mmCIF file of the N, C-alpha and C atoms, coordinates in Angstrom:
data_MODEL
# 
_entry.id   MODEL 
# 
loop_
_atom_site.group_PDB 
_atom_site.id 
_atom_site.type_symbol 
_atom_site.label_atom_id 
_atom_site.label_alt_id 
_atom_site.label_comp_id 
_atom_site.label_asym_id 
_atom_site.label_entity_id 
_atom_site.label_seq_id 
_atom_site.pdbx_PDB_ins_code 
_atom_site.Cartn_x 
_atom_site.Cartn_y 
_atom_site.Cartn_z 
_atom_site.occupancy 
_atom_site.B_iso_or_equiv 
_atom_site.pdbx_formal_charge 
_atom_site.auth_seq_id 
_atom_site.auth_comp_id 
_atom_site.auth_asym_id 
_atom_site.auth_atom_id 
_atom_site.pdbx_PDB_model_num 
ATOM 1   N N  . MET A 1 1  ? 39.251 387.802 169.004 1.00 0.00 ? 1  MET A N  1 
ATOM 2   C CA . MET A 1 1  ? 38.957 387.321 167.661 1.00 0.00 ? 1  MET A CA 1 
ATOM 3   C C  . MET A 1 1  ? 40.262 386.979 166.945 1.00 0.00 ? 1  MET A C  1 
ATOM 4   N N  . GLU A 1 2  ? 40.256 385.883 166.277 1.00 0.00 ? 2  GLU A N  1 
ATOM 5   C CA . GLU A 1 2  ? 41.451 385.453 165.555 1.00 0.00 ? 2  GLU A CA 1 
ATOM 6   C C  . GLU A 1 2  ? 41.655 386.296 164.302 1.00 0.00 ? 2  GLU A C  1 
ATOM 7   N N  . GLN A 1 3  ? 42.912 386.553 163.978 1.00 0.00 ? 3  GLN A N  1 
ATOM 8   C CA . GLN A 1 3  ? 43.222 387.177 162.697 1.00 0.00 ? 3  GLN A CA 1 
ATOM 9   C C  . GLN A 1 3  ? 43.196 386.100 161.634 1.00 0.00 ? 3  GLN A C  1 
ATOM 10  N N  . ARG A 1 4  ? 42.600 386.402 160.503 1.00 0.00 ? 4  ARG A N  1 
ATOM 11  C CA . ARG A 1 4  ? 42.542 385.429 159.409 1.00 0.00 ? 4  ARG A CA 1 
ATOM 12  C C  . ARG A 1 4  ? 43.327 385.988 158.240 1.00 0.00 ? 4  ARG A C  1 
ATOM 13  N N  . THR A 1 5  ? 44.643 385.892 158.352 1.00 0.00 ? 5  THR A N  1 
ATOM 14  C CA . THR A 1 5  ? 45.499 386.472 157.323 1.00 0.00 ? 5  THR A CA 1 
ATOM 15  C C  . THR A 1 5  ? 46.317 385.442 156.572 1.00 0.00 ? 5  THR A C  1 
ATOM 16  N N  . ALA A 1 6  ? 46.270 384.204 156.979 1.00 0.00 ? 6  ALA A N  1 
ATOM 17  C CA . ALA A 1 6  ? 47.048 383.156 156.319 1.00 0.00 ? 6  ALA A CA 1 
ATOM 18  C C  . ALA A 1 6  ? 46.098 382.226 155.567 1.00 0.00 ? 6  ALA A C  1 
ATOM 19  N N  . ARG A 1 7  ? 46.577 381.701 154.480 1.00 0.00 ? 7  ARG A N  1 
ATOM 20  C CA . ARG A 1 7  ? 45.773 380.806 153.658 1.00 0.00 ? 7  ARG A CA 1 
ATOM 21  C C  . ARG A 1 7  ? 46.391 379.415 153.685 1.00 0.00 ? 7  ARG A C  1 
ATOM 22  N N  . LEU A 1 8  ? 45.536 378.420 153.767 1.00 0.00 ? 8  LEU A N  1 
ATOM 23  C CA . LEU A 1 8  ? 45.953 377.017 153.738 1.00 0.00 ? 8  LEU A CA 1 
ATOM 24  C C  . LEU A 1 8  ? 45.277 376.386 152.525 1.00 0.00 ? 8  LEU A C  1 
ATOM 25  N N  . THR A 1 9  ? 46.072 375.860 151.622 1.00 0.00 ? 9  THR A N  1 
ATOM 26  C CA . THR A 1 9  ? 45.539 375.224 150.424 1.00 0.00 ? 9  THR A CA 1 
ATOM 27  C C  . THR A 1 9  ? 45.792 373.732 150.516 1.00 0.00 ? 9  THR A C  1 
ATOM 28  N N  . LEU A 1 10 ? 44.769 372.948 150.218 1.00 0.00 ? 10 LEU A N  1 
ATOM 29  C CA . LEU A 1 10 ? 44.947 371.506 150.246 1.00 0.00 ? 10 LEU A CA 1 
ATOM 30  C C  . LEU A 1 10 ? 44.184 370.876 149.090 1.00 0.00 ? 10 LEU A C  1 
ATOM 31  N N  . LEU A 1 11 ? 44.628 369.693 148.731 1.00 0.00 ? 11 LEU A N  1 
ATOM 32  C CA . LEU A 1 11 ? 43.961 368.931 147.684 1.00 0.00 ? 11 LEU A CA 1 
ATOM 33  C C  . LEU A 1 11 ? 43.151 367.827 148.343 1.00 0.00 ? 11 LEU A C  1 
ATOM 34  N N  . ILE A 1 12 ? 41.937 367.622 147.849 1.00 0.00 ? 12 ILE A N  1 
ATOM 35  C CA . ILE A 1 12 ? 41.050 366.621 148.434 1.00 0.00 ? 12 ILE A CA 1 
ATOM 36  C C  . ILE A 1 12 ? 40.250 365.971 147.309 1.00 0.00 ? 12 ILE A C  1 
ATOM 37  N N  . ASP A 1 13 ? 39.924 364.733 147.505 1.00 0.00 ? 13 ASP A N  1 
ATOM 38  C CA . ASP A 1 13 ? 39.107 364.001 146.552 1.00 0.00 ? 13 ASP A CA 1 
ATOM 39  C C  . ASP A 1 13 ? 37.766 364.735 146.357 1.00 0.00 ? 13 ASP A C  1 
ATOM 40  N N  . PRO A 1 14 ? 37.317 364.923 145.135 1.00 0.00 ? 14 PRO A N  1 
ATOM 41  C CA . PRO A 1 14 ? 36.067 365.661 144.884 1.00 0.00 ? 14 PRO A CA 1 
ATOM 42  C C  . PRO A 1 14 ? 34.846 365.068 145.602 1.00 0.00 ? 14 PRO A C  1 
ATOM 43  N N  . HIS A 1 15 ? 34.776 363.757 145.713 1.00 0.00 ? 15 HIS A N  1 
ATOM 44  C CA . HIS A 1 15 ? 33.653 363.135 146.416 1.00 0.00 ? 15 HIS A CA 1 
ATOM 45  C C  . HIS A 1 15 ? 33.680 363.486 147.905 1.00 0.00 ? 15 HIS A C  1 
ATOM 46  N N  . LYS A 1 16 ? 34.866 363.433 148.512 1.00 0.00 ? 16 LYS A N  1 
ATOM 47  C CA . LYS A 1 16 ? 34.993 363.794 149.925 1.00 0.00 ? 16 LYS A CA 1 
ATOM 48  C C  . LYS A 1 16 ? 34.657 365.265 150.133 1.00 0.00 ? 16 LYS A C  1 
ATOM 49  N N  . LYS A 1 17 ? 35.083 366.115 149.221 1.00 0.00 ? 17 LYS A N  1 
ATOM 50  C CA . LYS A 1 17 ? 34.797 367.546 149.326 1.00 0.00 ? 17 LYS A CA 1 
ATOM 51  C C  . LYS A 1 17 ? 33.293 367.795 149.292 1.00 0.00 ? 17 LYS A C  1 
ATOM 52  N N  . ALA A 1 18 ? 32.605 367.166 148.350 1.00 0.00 ? 18 ALA A N  1 
ATOM 53  C CA . ALA A 1 18 ? 31.159 367.350 148.232 1.00 0.00 ? 18 ALA A CA 1 
ATOM 54  C C  . ALA A 1 18 ? 30.445 366.860 149.486 1.00 0.00 ? 18 ALA A C  1 
ATOM 55  N N  . LEU A 1 19 ? 30.844 365.712 150.002 1.00 0.00 ? 19 LEU A N  1 
ATOM 56  C CA . LEU A 1 19 ? 30.235 365.173 151.211 1.00 0.00 ? 19 LEU A CA 1 
ATOM 57  C C  . LEU A 1 19 ? 30.523 366.068 152.417 1.00 0.00 ? 19 LEU A C  1 
ATOM 58  N N  . PHE A 1 20 ? 31.751 366.551 152.523 1.00 0.00 ? 20 PHE A N  1 
ATOM 59  C CA . PHE A 1 20 ? 32.130 367.463 153.606 1.00 0.00 ? 20 PHE A CA 1 
ATOM 60  C C  . PHE A 1 20 ? 31.285 368.734 153.550 1.00 0.00 ? 20 PHE A C  1 
ATOM 61  N N  . GLU A 1 21 ? 31.132 369.303 152.365 1.00 0.00 ? 21 GLU A N  1 
ATOM 62  C CA . GLU A 1 21 ? 30.320 370.512 152.212 1.00 0.00 ? 21 GLU A CA 1 
ATOM 63  C C  . GLU A 1 21 ? 28.864 370.251 152.595 1.00 0.00 ? 21 GLU A C  1 
ATOM 64  N N  . GLN A 1 22 ? 28.339 369.093 152.231 1.00 0.00 ? 22 GLN A N  1 
ATOM 65  C CA . GLN A 1 22 ? 26.966 368.732 152.577 1.00 0.00 ? 22 GLN A CA 1 
ATOM 66  C C  . GLN A 1 22 ? 26.803 368.617 154.094 1.00 0.00 ? 22 GLN A C  1 
ATOM 67  N N  . LEU A 1 23 ? 27.740 367.941 154.728 1.00 0.00 ? 23 LEU A N  1 
ATOM 68  C CA . LEU A 1 23 ? 27.678 367.775 156.179 1.00 0.00 ? 23 LEU A CA 1 
ATOM 69  C C  . LEU A 1 23 ? 27.811 369.115 156.903 1.00 0.00 ? 23 LEU A C  1 
ATOM 70  N N  . CYS A 1 24 ? 28.667 369.979 156.414 1.00 0.00 ? 24 CYS A N  1 
ATOM 71  C CA . CYS A 1 24 ? 28.811 371.310 157.010 1.00 0.00 ? 24 CYS A CA 1 
ATOM 72  C C  . CYS A 1 24 ? 27.506 372.087 156.882 1.00 0.00 ? 24 CYS A C  1 
ATOM 73  N N  . ALA A 1 25 ? 26.877 372.008 155.716 1.00 0.00 ? 25 ALA A N  1 
ATOM 74  C CA . ALA A 1 25 ? 25.611 372.705 155.501 1.00 0.00 ? 25 ALA A CA 1 
ATOM 75  C C  . ALA A 1 25 ? 24.546 372.205 156.479 1.00 0.00 ? 25 ALA A C  1 
ATOM 76  N N  . GLU A 1 26 ? 24.545 370.912 156.743 1.00 0.00 ? 26 GLU A N  1 
ATOM 77  C CA . GLU A 1 26 ? 23.591 370.355 157.700 1.00 0.00 ? 26 GLU A CA 1 
ATOM 78  C C  . GLU A 1 26 ? 23.810 370.903 159.102 1.00 0.00 ? 26 GLU A C  1 
ATOM 79  N N  . GLU A 1 27 ? 25.053 371.274 159.430 1.00 0.00 ? 27 GLU A N  1 
ATOM 80  C CA . GLU A 1 27 ? 25.371 371.867 160.736 1.00 0.00 ? 27 GLU A CA 1 
ATOM 81  C C  . GLU A 1 27 ? 25.295 373.397 160.698 1.00 0.00 ? 27 GLU A C  1 
ATOM 82  N N  . ASP A 1 28 ? 24.960 373.951 159.522 1.00 0.00 ? 28 ASP A N  1 
ATOM 83  C CA . ASP A 1 28 ? 24.880 375.401 159.332 1.00 0.00 ? 28 ASP A CA 1 
ATOM 84  C C  . ASP A 1 28 ? 26.204 376.098 159.638 1.00 0.00 ? 28 ASP A C  1 
ATOM 85  N N  . VAL A 1 29 ? 27.293 375.474 159.197 1.00 0.00 ? 29 VAL A N  1 
ATOM 86  C CA . VAL A 1 29 ? 28.619 376.083 159.276 1.00 0.00 ? 29 VAL A CA 1 
ATOM 87  C C  . VAL A 1 29 ? 29.260 376.002 157.894 1.00 0.00 ? 29 VAL A C  1 
ATOM 88  N N  . THR A 1 30 ? 30.186 376.903 157.635 1.00 0.00 ? 30 THR A N  1 
ATOM 89  C CA . THR A 1 30 ? 30.909 376.837 156.372 1.00 0.00 ? 30 THR A CA 1 
ATOM 90  C C  . THR A 1 30 ? 32.036 375.821 156.497 1.00 0.00 ? 30 THR A C  1 
ATOM 91  N N  . PRO A 1 31 ? 32.495 375.281 155.372 1.00 0.00 ? 31 PRO A N  1 
ATOM 92  C CA . PRO A 1 31 ? 33.650 374.391 155.435 1.00 0.00 ? 31 PRO A CA 1 
ATOM 93  C C  . PRO A 1 31 ? 34.863 375.064 156.092 1.00 0.00 ? 31 PRO A C  1 
ATOM 94  N N  . SER A 1 32 ? 35.070 376.335 155.824 1.00 0.00 ? 32 SER A N  1 
ATOM 95  C CA . SER A 1 32 ? 36.193 377.044 156.448 1.00 0.00 ? 32 SER A CA 1 
ATOM 96  C C  . SER A 1 32 ? 36.057 377.090 157.965 1.00 0.00 ? 32 SER A C  1 
ATOM 97  N N  . GLN A 1 33 ? 34.853 377.351 158.451 1.00 0.00 ? 33 GLN A N  1 
ATOM 98  C CA . GLN A 1 33 ? 34.646 377.366 159.901 1.00 0.00 ? 33 GLN A CA 1 
ATOM 99  C C  . GLN A 1 33 ? 34.957 376.006 160.507 1.00 0.00 ? 33 GLN A C  1 
ATOM 100 N N  . LYS A 1 34 ? 34.536 374.954 159.833 1.00 0.00 ? 34 LYS A N  1 
ATOM 101 C CA . LYS A 1 34 ? 34.751 373.606 160.345 1.00 0.00 ? 34 LYS A CA 1 
ATOM 102 C C  . LYS A 1 34 ? 36.233 373.251 160.350 1.00 0.00 ? 34 LYS A C  1 
ATOM 103 N N  . VAL A 1 35 ? 36.947 373.618 159.296 1.00 0.00 ? 35 VAL A N  1 
ATOM 104 C CA . VAL A 1 35 ? 38.389 373.340 159.242 1.00 0.00 ? 35 VAL A CA 1 
ATOM 105 C C  . VAL A 1 35 ? 39.110 374.108 160.350 1.00 0.00 ? 35 VAL A C  1 
ATOM 106 N N  . ARG A 1 36 ? 38.745 375.381 160.559 1.00 0.00 ? 36 ARG A N  1 
ATOM 107 C CA . ARG A 1 36 ? 39.357 376.146 161.650 1.00 0.00 ? 36 ARG A CA 1 
ATOM 108 C C  . ARG A 1 36 ? 39.083 375.480 162.990 1.00 0.00 ? 36 ARG A C  1 
ATOM 109 N N  . GLN A 1 37 ? 37.857 374.948 163.180 1.00 0.00 ? 37 GLN A N  1 
ATOM 110 C CA . GLN A 1 37 ? 37.531 374.236 164.414 1.00 0.00 ? 37 GLN A CA 1 
ATOM 111 C C  . GLN A 1 37 ? 38.390 372.983 164.561 1.00 0.00 ? 37 GLN A C  1 
ATOM 112 N N  . PHE A 1 38 ? 38.544 372.214 163.477 1.00 0.00 ? 38 PHE A N  1 
ATOM 113 C CA . PHE A 1 38 ? 39.397 371.026 163.526 1.00 0.00 ? 38 PHE A CA 1 
ATOM 114 C C  . PHE A 1 38 ? 40.820 371.393 163.931 1.00 0.00 ? 38 PHE A C  1 
ATOM 115 N N  . ILE A 1 39 ? 41.340 372.476 163.375 1.00 0.00 ? 39 ILE A N  1 
ATOM 116 C CA . ILE A 1 39 ? 42.713 372.895 163.676 1.00 0.00 ? 39 ILE A CA 1 
ATOM 117 C C  . ILE A 1 39 ? 42.834 373.327 165.129 1.00 0.00 ? 39 ILE A C  1 
ATOM 118 N N  . ARG A 1 40 ? 41.882 374.134 165.616 1.00 0.00 ? 40 ARG A N  1 
ATOM 119 C CA . ARG A 1 40 ? 41.909 374.553 167.026 1.00 0.00 ? 40 ARG A CA 1 
ATOM 120 C C  . ARG A 1 40 ? 41.860 373.340 167.953 1.00 0.00 ? 40 ARG A C  1 
ATOM 121 N N  . ASP A 1 41 ? 40.951 372.395 167.654 1.00 0.00 ? 41 ASP A N  1 
ATOM 122 C CA . ASP A 1 41 ? 40.830 371.197 168.493 1.00 0.00 ? 41 ASP A CA 1 
ATOM 123 C C  . ASP A 1 41 ? 42.121 370.389 168.492 1.00 0.00 ? 41 ASP A C  1 
ATOM 124 N N  . TYR A 1 42 ? 42.751 370.254 167.345 1.00 0.00 ? 42 TYR A N  1 
ATOM 125 C CA . TYR A 1 42 ? 44.000 369.492 167.247 1.00 0.00 ? 42 TYR A CA 1 
ATOM 126 C C  . TYR A 1 42 ? 45.111 370.173 168.046 1.00 0.00 ? 42 TYR A C  1 
ATOM 127 N N  . ILE A 1 43 ? 45.224 371.495 167.911 1.00 0.00 ? 43 ILE A N  1 
ATOM 128 C CA . ILE A 1 43 ? 46.249 372.231 168.656 1.00 0.00 ? 43 ILE A CA 1 
ATOM 129 C C  . ILE A 1 43 ? 46.023 372.074 170.159 1.00 0.00 ? 43 ILE A C  1 
ATOM 130 N N  . GLU A 1 44 ? 44.766 372.215 170.598 1.00 0.00 ? 44 GLU A N  1 
ATOM 131 C CA . GLU A 1 44 ? 44.475 372.057 172.027 1.00 0.00 ? 44 GLU A CA 1 
ATOM 132 C C  . GLU A 1 44 ? 44.778 370.643 172.502 1.00 0.00 ? 44 GLU A C  1 
ATOM 133 N N  . GLN A 1 45 ? 44.471 369.654 171.674 1.00 0.00 ? 45 GLN A N  1 
ATOM 134 C CA . GLN A 1 45 ? 44.755 368.270 172.039 1.00 0.00 ? 45 GLN A CA 1 
ATOM 135 C C  . GLN A 1 45 ? 46.255 368.061 172.227 1.00 0.00 ? 45 GLN A C  1 
ATOM 136 N N  . LYS A 1 46 ? 47.061 368.680 171.391 1.00 0.00 ? 46 LYS A N  1 
ATOM 137 C CA . LYS A 1 46 ? 48.508 368.476 171.432 1.00 0.00 ? 46 LYS A CA 1 
ATOM 138 C C  . LYS A 1 46 ? 49.224 369.373 172.435 1.00 0.00 ? 46 LYS A C  1 
ATOM 139 N N  . THR A 1 47 ? 48.708 370.589 172.662 1.00 0.00 ? 47 THR A N  1 
ATOM 140 C CA . THR A 1 47 ? 49.443 371.558 173.477 1.00 0.00 ? 47 THR A CA 1 
ATOM 141 C C  . THR A 1 47 ? 48.705 372.047 174.707 1.00 0.00 ? 47 THR A C  1 
ATOM 142 N N  . GLY A 1 48 ? 47.431 371.740 174.835 1.00 0.00 ? 48 GLY A N  1 
ATOM 143 C CA . GLY A 1 48 ? 46.659 372.203 175.985 1.00 0.00 ? 48 GLY A CA 1 
ATOM 144 C C  . GLY A 1 48 ? 45.749 373.357 175.615 1.00 0.00 ? 48 GLY A C  1 
ATOM 145 N N  . GLU A 1 49 ? 44.763 373.585 176.474 1.00 0.00 ? 49 GLU A N  1 
ATOM 146 C CA . GLU A 1 49 ? 43.743 374.584 176.187 1.00 0.00 ? 49 GLU A CA 1 
ATOM 147 C C  . GLU A 1 49 ? 44.259 376.012 176.236 1.00 0.00 ? 49 GLU A C  1 
ATOM 148 N N  . ASP A 1 50 ? 45.367 376.259 176.910 1.00 0.00 ? 50 ASP A N  1 
ATOM 149 C CA . ASP A 1 50 ? 45.864 377.628 177.053 1.00 0.00 ? 50 ASP A CA 1 
ATOM 150 C C  . ASP A 1 50 ? 46.879 378.000 175.970 1.00 0.00 ? 50 ASP A C  1 
ATOM 151 N N  . TRP A 1 51 ? 46.828 377.363 174.831 1.00 0.00 ? 51 TRP A N  1 
ATOM 152 C CA . TRP A 1 51 ? 47.809 377.584 173.763 1.00 0.00 ? 51 TRP A CA 1 
ATOM 153 C C  . TRP A 1 51 ? 47.800 379.018 173.236 1.00 0.00 ? 51 TRP A C  1 
ATOM 154 N N  . GLN A 1 52 ? 46.706 379.749 173.393 1.00 0.00 ? 52 GLN A N  1 
ATOM 155 C CA . GLN A 1 52 ? 46.631 381.126 172.883 1.00 0.00 ? 52 GLN A CA 1 
ATOM 156 C C  . GLN A 1 52 ? 47.135 382.157 173.885 1.00 0.00 ? 52 GLN A C  1 
ATOM 157 N N  . LYS A 1 53 ? 47.311 381.757 175.142 1.00 0.00 ? 53 LYS A N  1 
ATOM 158 C CA . LYS A 1 53 ? 47.756 382.710 176.151 1.00 0.00 ? 53 LYS A CA 1 
ATOM 159 C C  . LYS A 1 53 ? 49.211 383.075 175.888 1.00 0.00 ? 53 LYS A C  1 
ATOM 160 N N  . PRO A 1 54 ? 49.545 384.360 176.029 1.00 0.00 ? 54 PRO A N  1 
ATOM 161 C CA . PRO A 1 54 ? 50.944 384.762 175.834 1.00 0.00 ? 54 PRO A CA 1 
ATOM 162 C C  . PRO A 1 54 ? 51.847 384.158 176.889 1.00 0.00 ? 54 PRO A C  1 
ATOM 163 N N  . ALA A 1 55 ? 53.038 383.804 176.478 1.00 0.00 ? 55 ALA A N  1 
ATOM 164 C CA . ALA A 1 55 ? 54.020 383.246 177.407 1.00 0.00 ? 55 ALA A CA 1 
ATOM 165 C C  . ALA A 1 55 ? 54.527 384.333 178.330 1.00 0.00 ? 55 ALA A C  1 
ATOM 166 N N  . ASP A 1 56 ? 54.711 383.992 179.608 1.00 0.00 ? 56 ASP A N  1 
ATOM 167 C CA . ASP A 1 56 ? 55.218 384.976 180.585 1.00 0.00 ? 56 ASP A CA 1 
ATOM 168 C C  . ASP A 1 56 ? 56.715 385.105 180.497 1.00 0.00 ? 56 ASP A C  1 
# 
């Protein structure tokens, strides 16, 4: 399980925020869950799927 101890603050257009929240609700996920998924996917795309494994 990931530790959730860091906060990321961003500014977004209110219309985009409302639409994003609506779309997340349709998928039954919170906006925070979706953002964490986007970040994980981006990291894996850039560094590979084993990015969480400790370095030997």
